[in-house]
C-alpha positions in Angstrom: 20.9 10.9 -49.1 19.0 14.8 -48.0 18.5 13.7 -44.0 14.4 14.4 -43.4 13.0 16.2 -40.3 10.7 14.8 -37.3 7.2 15.8 -37.0 7.5 19.1 -34.7 6.3 16.6 -31.3 9.1 14.0 -31.7 11.3 16.9 -32.0 10.1 18.1 -28.6 10.6 14.3 -27.8 13.5 13.9 -28.6 15.1 17.1 -27.1 14.2 15.9 -23.7 15.3 12.3 -24.0 18.9 13.7 -25.5 19.1 16.3 -23.0 18.8 13.7 -20.5 15.9 14.9 -18.4 14.3 11.2 -18.1 16.5 9.5 -14.9 14.4 6.5 -15.9 16.4 5.5 -19.3 16.7 1.5 -18.7 12.9 1.2 -19.5 15.0 1.8 -23.7 14.9 -1.8 -23.8 11.5 -3.3 -22.3 10.2 -0.1 -24.9 12.6 -2.2 -27.7 11.5 -5.8 -27.1 8.1 -4.5 -26.3 8.0 -3.7 -30.2 9.9 -6.5 -31.2 7.4 -9.0 -29.6 4.3 -6.9 -31.2 6.3 -7.9 -34.6 6.6 -10.9 -33.6 3.2 -11.8 -32.9 1.4 -10.3 -36.3 3.6 -12.5 -38.9 2.7 -14.7 -35.5 -0.7 -14.8 -36.4 -0.7 -13.9 -39.8 1.2 -17.6 -40.0 -2.2 -19.0 -39.4 -3.7 -18.4 -42.4 -0.8 -18.3 -44.9 1.3 -21.2 -45.5 3.7 -18.9 -47.0 4.9 -17.1 -43.9 7.3 -20.9 -42.8 7.9 -19.9 -39.9 6.5 -22.1 -37.0 5.3 -20.5 -33.5 8.2 -22.0 -31.5 10.4 -20.2 -33.9 10.4 -16.8 -34.0 12.6 -15.0 -31.4 14.0 -11.9 -30.5 18.1 -11.6 -30.1 20.1 -9.0 -28.2 23.4 -8.7 -29.2 26.0 -7.2 -28.2 29.5 -5.9 -29.6 31.6 -4.2 -26.6 34.6 -2.7 -29.4 31.7 -1.3 -31.8 29.8 0.1 -28.2 26.1 -1.4 -30.1 24.1 -2.7 -29.0 21.0 -4.7 -31.4 17.9 -6.1 -30.3 16.2 -8.0 -33.8 13.6 -10.1 -34.6 11.7 -12.1 -37.2 8.5 -10.7 -37.1 6.8 -8.8 -39.1 9.6 -6.3 -40.7 8.6 -3.0 -42.3 8.7 -1.1 -45.6 10.0 1.6 -46.5 6.6 3.5 -45.6 5.9 2.1 -42.5 9.5 2.9 -41.1 8.5 6.7 -41.9 5.7 6.7 -40.6 7.1 4.7 -36.9 9.6 6.1 -36.4 9.3 9.8 -38.2 6.2 11.0 -35.9 4.4 9.6 -32.8 1.4 9.3 -34.2 -1.1 8.8 -31.2 0.7 10.8 -28.2 -0.3 14.1 -29.3 -2.8 14.9 -26.7 -3.2 17.2 -24.5 -2.1 15.3 -21.1 0.9 14.7 -23.6 2.2 18.0 -24.5 1.2 19.1 -20.6 4.1 16.9 -19.7 6.5 17.8 -21.6 5.3 21.5 -21.4 6.2 20.6 -17.6 9.3 19.1 -18.2 10.6 21.9 -20.2 9.6 24.5 -17.5 12.1 22.4 -14.5 10.2 19.8 -13.7 13.4 17.4 -13.9 10.8 14.3 -12.6 8.3 14.3 -14.4 8.4 10.4 -15.9 6.7 10.1 -19.2 9.3 7.7 -19.9 8.0 5.4 -17.1 4.5 4.5 -18.2 3.9 4.2 -22.0 3.3 5.9 -25.3 7.2 6.2 -26.3 8.5 3.6 -27.8 11.3 3.2 -30.2 11.8 7.3 -29.1 13.6 5.7 -25.6 16.7 4.2 -27.1 17.9 8.2 -28.2 17.8 8.1 -24.0 21.4 5.8 -24.2 22.7 6.0 -27.6 23.4 8.9 -29.7 22.9 7.1 -33.0 20.5 4.7 -34.3 20.0 2.4 -36.9 16.9 0.4 -38.3 17.7 -2.2 -40.9 14.2 -3.7 -41.8 12.4 -6.4 -44.2 9.0 -6.6 -44.9 6.4 -9.9 -44.9 5.9 -10.5 -48.7 9.2 -7.8 -50.3 12.6 -8.6 -51.2 13.6 -4.8 -50.3 15.3 -4.0 -47.0 15.6 -0.9 -46.1 17.6 1.3 -43.3 16.6 3.7 -41.3 19.3 5.8 -39.8 19.4 8.7 -37.2 21.6 10.7 -35.0 19.0 12.4 -32.8 16.5 15.3 -33.7 18.4 16.7 -36.6 16.7 14.4 -38.6 16.7 10.7 -40.0 17.5 9.1 -43.5 15.9 5.9 -45.5 17.6 4.2 -47.6 18.0 0.6 -49.3 19.8 -2.3 -47.5 21.1 -5.8 -48.0 18.8 -8.2 -45.1 18.1 -11.7 -45.7 15.5 -12.2 -43.9 12.2 -11.0 -42.8 11.8 -9.4 -40.0 13.5 -5.7 -37.8 17.5 -5.4 -36.6 17.4 -2.1 -33.8 21.0 -0.8 -33.9 21.8 1.2 -30.5 25.2 3.0 -30.9 25.5 3.8 -27.3 26.9 7.4 -26.0 30.1 7.5 -24.5 30.5 7.2 -21.0 30.8 10.3 -18.5 31.3 10.9 -14.8 27.9 10.8 -14.1 26.6 8.5 -16.7 27.6 4.9 -17.7 26.1 4.0 -20.6 28.7 0.8 -20.5 26.9 -1.1 -18.7 24.1 -1.9 -21.2 26.7 -3.6 -23.1 27.2 -6.4 -20.2 25.3 -9.9 -19.9 24.3 -9.2 -16.2 22.8 -5.4 -17.1 20.8 -6.7 -20.0 19.3 -9.8 -18.3 18.5 -8.2 -15.2 16.6 -5.5 -17.5 14.8 -8.8 -19.1 13.6 -9.8 -15.9 12.6 -6.6 -14.6 10.5 -6.1 -17.6 10.0 -8.6 -20.2 10.5 -11.6 -18.1 6.9 -12.8 -19.9 7.2 -11.7 -22.9 5.6 -15.1 -24.7 8.6 -14.8 -27.5 12.1 -16.2 -26.6 14.6 -13.9 -25.5 18.0 -15.0 -26.2 21.6 -13.3 -26.1 25.2 -14.6 -26.3 26.2 -15.5 -22.5 29.7 -15.5 -21.6 30.2 -17.6 -18.3 32.6 -19.2 -16.8 34.0 -23.1 -16.2 36.7 -25.1 -14.5 39.4 -26.6 -16.7 39.9 -30.4 -16.5 43.2 -31.3 -13.8 46.3 -32.8 -16.4 46.7 -36.0 -15.5 50.5 -34.9 -14.1 49.3 -32.2 -12.2 51.1 -32.6 -8.6 48.8 -31.6 -4.9 50.1 -28.5 -5.2 48.0 -27.9 -8.4 45.3 -25.1 -8.5 42.3 -24.8 -9.9 42.4 -23.1 -13.6 39.0 -21.2 -15.0 38.3 -20.3 -18.9 35.4 -18.3 -20.3 33.2 -19.5 -22.7 30.2 -18.2 -24.6 26.0 -20.0 -24.7 23.3 -18.9 -25.9 21.0 -18.5 -23.3 17.0 -17.6 -23.1 16.4 -14.7 -20.6 12.9 -14.5 -20.1 10.7 -17.2 -18.6 7.6 -16.3 -20.8 5.1 -18.1 -18.7 3.9 -15.6 -15.8 2.7 -18.0 -12.9 -0.4 -16.1 -12.6 -1.7 -16.7 -16.3 -1.3 -20.6 -15.1 -4.3 -22.4 -14.2 -4.8 -22.2 -9.9 -4.9 -26.0 -9.7 -1.2 -26.6 -11.6 0.1 -24.4 -9.0 1.2 -26.1 -6.5 1.9 -23.8 -3.0 5.9 -24.0 -2.9 5.3 -22.6 -6.0 2.9 -19.4 -5.2 5.5 -18.9 -2.3 8.5 -19.2 -3.7 7.3 -16.1 -6.2 6.0 -14.2 -3.1 9.9 -14.4 -1.4 11.7 -13.7 -4.5 9.4 -11.3 -5.8 8.8 -8.8 -3.3 12.0 -10.1 -1.1 10.2 -11.8 2.1 12.0 -14.2 3.9 8.7 -15.6 5.6 6.0 -17.3 3.4 2.8 -15.0 2.5 -0.3 -15.5 4.8 -2.4 -16.1 2.3 -2.4 -16.2 -1.3 -5.6 -14.9 -3.9 -5.3 -15.7 -7.6 -7.7 -14.2 -9.3 -9.1 -13.9 -13.3 -11.5 -11.5 -14.6 -13.4 -12.0 -17.7 -16.3 -9.4 -19.7 -15.7 -6.1 -20.7 -12.8 -5.6 -18.5 -10.1 -8.6 -18.9 -7.4 -9.0 -16.3 -5.6 -11.2 -14.0 -3.5 -11.2 -10.6 -1.9 -12.8 -7.8 -2.5 -10.9 -4.8 -1.2 -11.9 -1.9 -1.6 -11.5 2.0 1.9 -10.8 3.9 2.3 -12.7 6.5 3.7 -9.0 9.2 4.1 -5.7 8.8 7.1 -4.9 7.1 9.6 -3.0 9.0 8.9 0.3 7.4 4.8 0.2 7.0 4.1 2.6 9.2 6.5 5.2 8.3 6.1 7.9 5.2 8.3 6.1 3.8 6.1 2.8 2.7 5.0 2.8 -0.7 1.7 1.1 -2.1 1.1 -0.5 -4.9 0.9 -3.7 -7.1 3.1 -4.5 -10.0 1.1 -3.7 -13.7 1.7 -6.2 -16.3 0.7 -4.9 -19.7 0.3 -8.3 -21.7 2.8 -9.4 -19.8 5.3 -6.6 -20.0 6.3 -4.6 -16.5 4.8 -0.6 -16.7 4.3 0.4 -12.9 7.0 -1.3 -10.8 4.4 0.0 -7.4 1.0 0.6 -9.1 -1.0 2.7 -6.2 -4.1 3.0 -8.5 -5.1 -0.8 -8.4 -4.9 -1.0 -4.2 -7.5 0.3 -1.3 -5.3 2.5 0.4 -7.0 0.1 3.7 -5.8 -2.8 2.6 -1.8 -1.3 1.3 -0.6 -3.9 3.1 -1.4 -6.1 -0.4 1.3 -7.5 -2.6 1.1 -8.9 -5.7 0.7 -8.1 -9.5 -1.8 -7.5 -12.6 -1.8 -8.2 -15.9 -4.1 -6.6 -18.7 -4.3 -6.1 -22.3 -7.4 -3.4 -21.6 -4.8 -0.7 -20.4 -4.7 2.6 -23.0 -1.2 2.7 -23.5 -0.3 5.8 -25.1 -1.2 7.3 -22.2 0.6 9.9 -19.6 0.7 9.5 -15.8 -2.1 11.9 -15.3 -4.2 9.4 -17.1 -3.3 6.8 -16.4 -4.2 7.6 -12.5 -7.8 8.9 -13.7 -8.6 5.9 -16.3 -11.9 3.9 -16.0 -9.4 0.4 -15.6 -7.5 0.8 -12.5 -10.7 2.2 -11.0 -12.3 -1.2 -11.9 -9.8 -3.1 -11.3 -9.1 -1.6 -6.9 -12.6 -2.4 -6.7 -12.3 -6.1 -7.4 -9.1 -6.4 -5.5 -10.9 -4.5 -2.9 -13.3 -7.4 -2.9 -11.7 -10.0 -2.8 -9.1 -9.6 -0.4 -11.9 -8.6 2.2 -13.3 -11.6 1.1 -10.0 -13.8 1.5 -9.4 -12.0 5.1 -13.0 -13.1 6.2 -12.5 -16.4 5.1 -9.5 -16.6 6.9 -11.3 -15.7 10.3 -13.6 -18.1 10.5 -11.8 -20.7 9.1 -8.5 -20.5 10.4 -8.7 -18.2 13.8 -4.9 -19.0 14.1 -3.7 -16.7 11.0 -5.8 -14.7 10.8 -4.8 -13.0 14.7 -1.8 -13.5 13.1 -2.6 -11.2 10.5 -4.8 -8.7 12.9 -1.7 -8.0 15.2 0.7 -6.4 12.2 -2.5 -4.7 10.6 -5.0 -4.2 13.0 -4.0 -0.1 13.1 -4.6 0.0 9.1 -8.1 -1.2 9.4 -8.9 0.8 12.4 -7.6 3.9 10.2 -9.5 2.7 7.3 -12.7 2.8 8.7 -11.8 6.0 9.8 -10.0 7.8 6.8 -12.2 9.8 4.6 -15.6 10.2 7.3 -16.1 6.4 7.2 -16.5 6.0 3.6 -15.1 2.8 3.8 -16.6 1.5 7.1 -19.3 -0.8 5.2 -16.0 -2.4 4.1 -14.1 -2.9 7.1 -16.3 -3.7 10.0 -16.8 -7.0 9.7 -13.2 -7.8 10.1 -12.2 -5.6 13.2 -11.5 -7.3 16.3 -11.1 -6.1 19.7 -10.6 -7.4 23.8 -13.6 -7.9 25.3 -14.6 -8.7 28.9 -16.2 -12.2 27.5 -12.9 -14.1 27.7 -9.1 -14.1 26.7 -9.5 -14.1 22.6 -10.1 -11.1 20.7 -13.9 -10.9 19.1 -15.6 -9.4 16.6 -18.9 -7.5 16.0 -20.4 -10.2 14.6 -19.5 -12.6 17.7 -20.2 -9.8 19.9 -23.7 -9.0 18.6 -24.4 -13.0 18.7 -23.5 -12.8 22.3 -25.6 -10.1 23.3 -28.6 -10.5 26.4 -32.0 -11.2 25.9 -32.9 -7.1 26.1 -29.7 -5.5 25.4 -30.2 -2.8 22.8 -26.3 -1.5 22.4 -22.8 -2.5 21.9 -21.2 -1.6 25.2 -16.9 -0.2 25.5 -14.5 1.0 27.5 -11.4 2.9 27.1 -8.4 2.4 28.5 -4.6 2.4 28.0 -4.7 -1.5 29.1 -6.7 -4.2 29.1 -6.1 -4.7 32.8 -6.6 -1.2 32.9 -10.2 -1.4 31.6 -11.1 -4.3 33.8 -10.1 -2.3 37.0 -11.5 1.0 35.8 -15.2 1.3 38.7 -17.4 3.0 36.1 -17.6 -0.3 34.5 -19.2 -2.0 37.0 -23.0 -0.9 36.5 -23.0 -2.4 33.1 -20.6 -5.5 33.9 -23.8 -6.1 36.7 -26.0 -6.4 33.9 -24.5 -9.4 32.9 -23.6 -6.7 29.6 -20.2 -7.4 27.7 -18.3 -4.3 27.4 -15.4 -4.1 24.0 -12.1 -2.5 25.4 -10.9 0.0 23.5 -6.4 0.0 24.7 -5.4 2.4 21.1 -5.3 5.9 20.7 -8.4 5.3 17.2 -10.9 2.9 18.8 -12.9 5.3 20.0 -12.7 7.2 16.8 -13.8 3.8 15.1 -17.3 3.6 17.2 -17.7 6.9 16.7 -17.7 6.6 12.1 -19.4 3.2 12.5 -21.6 5.1 15.5 -23.4 1.2 15.4 -23.5 -2.2 13.9 -26.6 -4.3 12.3 -28.5 -1.6 14.4 -27.2 -1.5 17.5 -25.7 1.4 18.5 -22.1 2.1 20.8 -22.0 3.0 23.6 -19.7 4.3 26.4 -20.1 1.8 29.8 -18.0 4.6 31.4 -21.5 7.6 30.7 -23.4 8.4 32.7 -25.8 7.4 30.0 -24.6 4.5 29.0 -27.8 3.3 30.6 -31.6 4.0 30.9 -33.0 4.4 34.0 -36.3 4.3 35.6 -38.3 6.3 37.4 -37.8 6.0 40.4 -33.9 5.2 39.5 -33.8 8.9 38.6 -36.0 10.2 41.4 -33.3 8.7 43.7 -30.6 10.1 41.8 -32.3 13.4 42.3 -32.8 12.8 45.5 -29.3 12.0 46.0 -28.1 14.8 44.7 -30.2 17.4 45.7 -29.3 16.3 50.4 -25.4 16.5 49.2 -25.7 19.7 47.1 -23.6 21.4 49.9 -20.7 19.5 49.7 -21.1 18.5 45.8 -20.8 22.6 46.0 -18.3 23.1 47.9 -15.8 20.8 46.0 -17.0 22.7 43.0 -15.8 25.8 44.5 -12.6 24.1 45.7 -11.2 22.7 42.4 -12.7 25.8 40.3 -12.1 25.9 36.4 -10.5 22.1 37.0 -13.9 20.7 36.6 -17.0 21.3 34.0 -18.8 20.0 37.3 -19.0 17.6 40.5 -21.6 14.8 40.7 -23.2 12.2 42.5 -22.9 9.9 40.7 -24.7 6.5 38.8 -22.3 4.4 37.4 -20.6 3.6 40.5 -21.1 0.7 43.0 -17.3 0.0 44.5 -14.9 3.1 43.5 -14.9 6.7 45.3 -14.4 8.2 42.0 -14.3 8.8 38.5 -13.8 11.6 36.2 -16.5 11.5 32.8 -17.2 14.0 30.1 -19.9 16.2 29.1 -20.7 17.4 25.5 -19.1 15.9 22.7 -15.8 15.3 23.5 -14.6 12.0 25.6 -11.5 11.8 27.7 -10.1 9.6 25.4 -10.5 12.3 22.2 -9.0 14.8 25.2 -6.0 12.4 25.6 -5.4 11.9 21.7 -5.0 15.4 20.6 -3.3 16.2 23.3 -0.8 13.2 22.3 -0.5 14.1 18.6 -1.9 17.8 18.3 0.2 20.5 17.7 -0.1 24.3 18.7 -4.1 23.8 18.9 -3.8 20.9 21.4 -3.7 22.8 25.0 -7.5 23.7 23.7 -8.7 20.5 22.9 -9.7 19.4 26.1 -13.0 17.7 27.4 -16.1 18.8 29.6 -15.1 17.1 32.8 -17.3 15.8 35.7 -15.8 14.7 38.5 -18.2 11.8 40.0 -18.7 11.2 43.8 -19.9 7.8 45.7 -21.6 9.2 48.0 -22.3 5.3 49.8 -18.5 5.5 49.9 -16.4 5.3 53.0 -14.2 8.0 51.1 -17.2 10.4 50.2 -18.3 9.8 54.4 -14.9 11.6 55.6 -15.2 14.2 52.7 -19.0 15.1 53.6 -17.6 15.2 57.3 -14.7 17.8 56.9 -16.8 19.5 54.5 -19.2 20.2 57.8 -16.3 20.2 61.1 -13.1 21.1 58.8 -13.3 23.5 55.1 -8.9 23.4 55.1 -9.2 19.5 55.3 -11.8 19.0 53.0 -10.0 21.3 50.3 -7.5 18.9 50.6 -9.5 16.0 49.8 -11.0 17.7 47.5 -7.8 18.0 45.3 -6.7 14.1 46.6 -10.3 12.8 45.0 -9.7 15.2 41.4 -6.0 13.3 41.6 -7.1 9.8 42.2 -10.0 10.3 39.2 -7.1 11.3 36.9 -5.0 8.7 37.7 -7.6 6.4 36.6 -8.7 7.9 33.5 -5.1 8.3 33.0 -4.6 11.5 32.7 -1.7 12.6 34.0 -1.3 14.6 37.9 -0.8 18.6 37.2 1.4 18.3 39.7 2.7 15.2 41.0 5.2 16.7 44.1 1.8 18.7 44.9 -0.2 15.2 44.6 2.9 13.1 46.6 3.0 16.3 49.2 -0.8 15.9 49.8 -0.9 12.1 50.3 1.8 12.3 53.0 0.1 15.8 55.0 -3.3 13.6 55.1 -1.5 10.2 55.9 -0.1 12.5 59.3 
């Protein structure tokens, strides 16, 4: 019989596959099993209204058969089967994959983008068989006919269709595997363990039993006359096994799943030795229907904050694994979430580019965000110990999520944030802080420092604390950016407690400050001249009570921001500096010594000015420019 030619687009796809452009060839079995499952579903549905079908739901099955001698793998089903016309229509063309994106993906692959994985998504189905087989035979008998037909092809050069014998309704897809090479071992698809592995990975939740004869080993019975030196002997045997579990955990009602079942599923599925912190089963019905099973880990994975970490949930379509890590169904700020999403409402004949922009995925992502936030807030209120454990592992992620994309997600994340505070040893939320605010307090005060202990010792916060106001301690480099991104919480603005403008001044206080500044103008001018461009200004402090000196900043960049940019910046880092202001406490003994020296011993006064500036740097957590000079200066003044 003369060969018929594939349609042009099918031929192009086959050329790509046969030339081994795609590395994820193992998905061929998923595609063939999915096709078999569809065929079973069609006949099962027909059996509901047609008594002649004669097959009960429990009797449907998909069979895998291996013949190592012939190097064949057969995928059989007892589904609805195909007529001659259906064989030609379904296997002679790719009917629905001629979209612009699909063609573009193939063009990219042909131009050298060899890592474009259109196979790893959808739309290739039966044709994926040619990634592992150099010859494919399909024998099918459609329900309601006595005729059976054999479709046969060696690849892109065409196919034949001719009559054949087949006793029962259904389809057999017979793959003649390619010869092994140094690079490719196609024989692996003849091994029981490999086929079991692929079924478990991709098709475990197909609701039709997937059966296979599996080779096993057992110990022979010990002979009655065996001596003490008898060594056990073993024999192999085959046994028919069902390879798939069929009913996914997320399809079962929440009330019928035990906590230990969820925990075991999580540990086995996601390779974590600890139980999840919380489990979030989700079922959504309506315009878009899907089920999800989400887990919040107890701690951050070892690579979570590295560039190697990949976010994403396992994406299933009607129980068939489509993507192991689909990044588009979970937002970046909740990238720690593990789990699965299963929906039938995804267009299957699509390329990766289309998948990433499909509306259904955006809806799922939005719902996942809401569910995870609600669960974390519940944990925060009802089980603080657990939430603190979560916060320890993922605080940085939520903080960076708050400032990313110009604060686009700050409304989502602000209630989840926690900080140490002057109110006690426990971390506090912004909501709890506001609830404790004193009468007349108009702002949320914070103080930046390298540690809580250092924050507590900073003298410039004394003025705010003396008012009885609570201060949040910002000890992470991103914390001040969080405050600037949020700007306010429940209409309460954030204010730096170390800022001269942290508290409003009365007219009397303003007059007193101006009077002090004018009275000490000569000392301030002397210090500013001595320090030169090290400082933007030198002032009498409005903040200090017991401390002699501190450093503040003028303008939009704070000292904490300067430290951050110095730490992470590149070539521009040296220029990212705050306008430093040296603040002096005119009522301190140190200032009296400085003032006296300015009048009586200018050389000593210069040393005092340098010393006070270096002390201010140390208090601010900034590096002293010349530690050796600083040490000599201290020693000289001691003498």
